[in-house]
C-alpha positions as CSV (number, residue, x, y, z in Angstrom):
1,M,21.3,47.8,-6.8
2,R,24.9,48.4,-8.5
3,R,24.8,45.2,-9.1
4,A,22.1,44.8,-10.9
5,H,22.5,47.8,-13.1
6,Q,26.0,45.6,-14.2
7,V,24.4,42.7,-14.7
8,T,21.5,44.0,-16.7
9,A,23.7,45.7,-18.4
10,T,25.9,43.2,-19.3
11,L,23.0,40.8,-20.4
12,C,21.7,43.7,-22.5
13,I,25.4,44.0,-24.1
14,V,25.2,40.4,-24.9
15,F,22.0,40.4,-26.7
16,A,23.2,43.8,-28.4
17,A,26.1,41.0,-30.0
18,F,23.8,38.0,-31.0
19,V,21.3,40.8,-32.2
20,M,24.3,42.5,-34.4
21,S,25.5,39.3,-35.6
22,R,22.6,38.0,-36.6
23,A,21.8,41.3,-38.7
24,L,25.9,41.0,-40.1
25,A,23.9,37.4,-41.8
26,M,21.7,39.3,-43.4
27,K,22.3,41.5,-46.1
28,L,22.8,45.5,-44.9
29,H,22.2,47.2,-48.2
30,T,20.2,46.1,-51.3
31,P,20.3,47.7,-55.1
32,L,17.0,49.2,-54.1
33,G,18.1,50.4,-50.5
34,P,18.8,49.7,-47.4
35,G,18.5,45.1,-47.0
36,P,16.8,43.3,-44.1
37,G,19.8,43.9,-41.8
38,Y,19.8,47.4,-41.6
39,F,17.3,48.1,-39.4
40,P,18.9,45.0,-36.2
41,F,21.7,46.4,-36.8
42,W,22.2,49.8,-36.4
43,L,19.1,49.0,-34.1
44,S,21.6,46.3,-31.9
45,V,24.7,49.4,-32.7
46,V,22.4,52.0,-30.3
47,F,21.3,49.6,-28.2
48,G,24.6,48.1,-27.0
49,A,26.3,51.8,-26.9
50,L,22.9,52.5,-24.7
51,A,23.8,49.6,-22.0
52,L,27.2,50.4,-23.0
53,V,26.8,53.5,-21.3
54,M,24.3,52.2,-18.1
55,L,27.5,49.6,-17.4
56,T,29.6,52.4,-17.5
57,Q,27.2,54.3,-14.6
58,A,26.7,51.5,-13.1
59,T,30.6,50.3,-12.0
60,I,32.0,54.0,-12.2
61,G,28.9,56.1,-10.7
62,R,28.1,56.5,-7.4
63,P,25.9,53.5,-6.0
64,E,22.2,54.1,-4.8
65,A,20.0,52.8,-2.7
66,G,17.6,49.6,-3.5
67,P,14.3,50.7,-3.5
68,T,11.7,49.4,-0.8
69,G,8.5,47.6,-1.9
70,L,10.2,45.9,-4.3
71,L,7.8,42.8,-4.5
72,A,4.0,43.2,-5.3
73,T,1.3,43.6,-2.6
74,R,-1.9,40.8,-2.7
75,A,-3.4,43.5,-4.8
76,G,-0.3,44.2,-7.5
77,Y,0.4,39.6,-8.1
78,R,-4.0,39.8,-8.6
79,R,-3.8,42.4,-11.3
80,I,-0.5,40.3,-12.9
81,A,-2.9,37.2,-13.5
82,A,-5.7,39.0,-14.8
83,I,-3.4,40.7,-17.2
84,L,-1.4,37.2,-17.8
85,G,-4.7,35.5,-17.9
86,A,-6.3,37.8,-20.5
87,L,-3.3,37.3,-22.6
88,V,-3.8,33.2,-22.9
89,G,-7.3,34.0,-23.2
90,A,-6.2,36.0,-26.3
91,V,-4.6,34.0,-27.5
92,V,-6.8,30.8,-27.3
93,L,-10.0,32.9,-28.5
94,I,-7.8,35.0,-31.8
95,N,-8.5,32.4,-33.8
96,P,-12.1,31.5,-33.6
97,L,-13.5,34.6,-32.2
98,G,-11.4,37.0,-35.0
99,F,-8.9,39.9,-34.7
100,R,-12.2,42.4,-34.0
101,L,-13.6,40.4,-31.2
102,T,-11.0,39.2,-29.2
103,S,-9.1,42.2,-28.4
104,L,-13.0,43.9,-28.2
105,A,-13.3,41.6,-25.2
106,F,-9.8,42.1,-24.6
107,Y,-9.8,45.3,-23.5
108,L,-13.4,45.3,-22.5
109,F,-11.8,43.4,-19.8
110,L,-8.8,44.8,-19.2
111,L,-10.5,47.9,-18.7
112,T,-13.1,47.2,-16.4
113,T,-11.0,45.1,-14.3
114,L,-7.4,47.1,-13.6
115,S,-8.7,51.2,-14.9
116,R,-11.5,51.6,-14.6
117,P,-12.1,54.5,-17.1
118,G,-15.7,55.4,-16.9
119,W,-18.3,53.3,-19.2
120,V,-18.6,55.8,-22.4
121,V,-14.3,55.9,-22.3
122,T,-14.0,52.0,-22.0
123,L,-16.2,52.0,-24.5
124,L,-14.3,54.6,-27.1
125,V,-11.3,52.4,-26.2
126,A,-12.2,48.8,-26.5
127,V,-14.1,49.9,-30.5
128,A,-11.5,51.8,-31.5
129,G,-8.6,49.5,-30.4
130,S,-10.1,46.7,-32.0
131,F,-12.2,47.8,-34.5
132,G,-9.9,50.4,-35.9
133,V,-6.5,49.0,-35.7
134,Y,-8.5,46.2,-37.9
135,H,-9.6,48.6,-40.2
136,V,-5.9,50.2,-40.2
137,F,-4.2,46.7,-40.6
138,A,-6.5,45.1,-42.8
139,N,-7.2,48.3,-45.0
140,F,-4.3,50.6,-45.0
141,L,-1.1,47.9,-44.3
142,R,-2.6,45.2,-46.4
143,I,-1.8,42.9,-43.8
144,T,-4.7,40.0,-42.5
145,L,-5.6,39.4,-39.1
146,P,-8.1,36.3,-38.3
147,V,-11.9,37.0,-38.6
148,G,-13.5,34.3,-36.8
149,F,-16.3,32.5,-37.4
150,L,-19.1,35.3,-37.1
151,G,-16.6,36.9,-40.0
152,I,-16.5,39.5,-37.9
């Protein structure tokens, strides 16, 4: 696992450096306060520092054994395929059906297929996650989301 952690940490450091360079190409400060590059710059600094800590721990720390059963079972792969299929379906249906109906179907599918928490909880989460999130984004944040052909 040492080599895997070292490679992952190195890739994270490279990614943080890339984000930092792109953030420095934007303004960090404006007359009104922080500019568009301020948040990505400091986020990349923190991310790079954490990746550096990970690299240091992986290099000089005690090596740990790799996990057993690293690959998923057949049921695990089916769950992954269901999630990816639901995401693809949501992307395809979000414009024709709108955000609320697509999200409702997405939540209902995932909750009934993967976790099965019970119908009351499933319906509450699906309605809150679709109509509630739409209400917050549309009314409070003033962000336009797709409505669909039904106007819902």
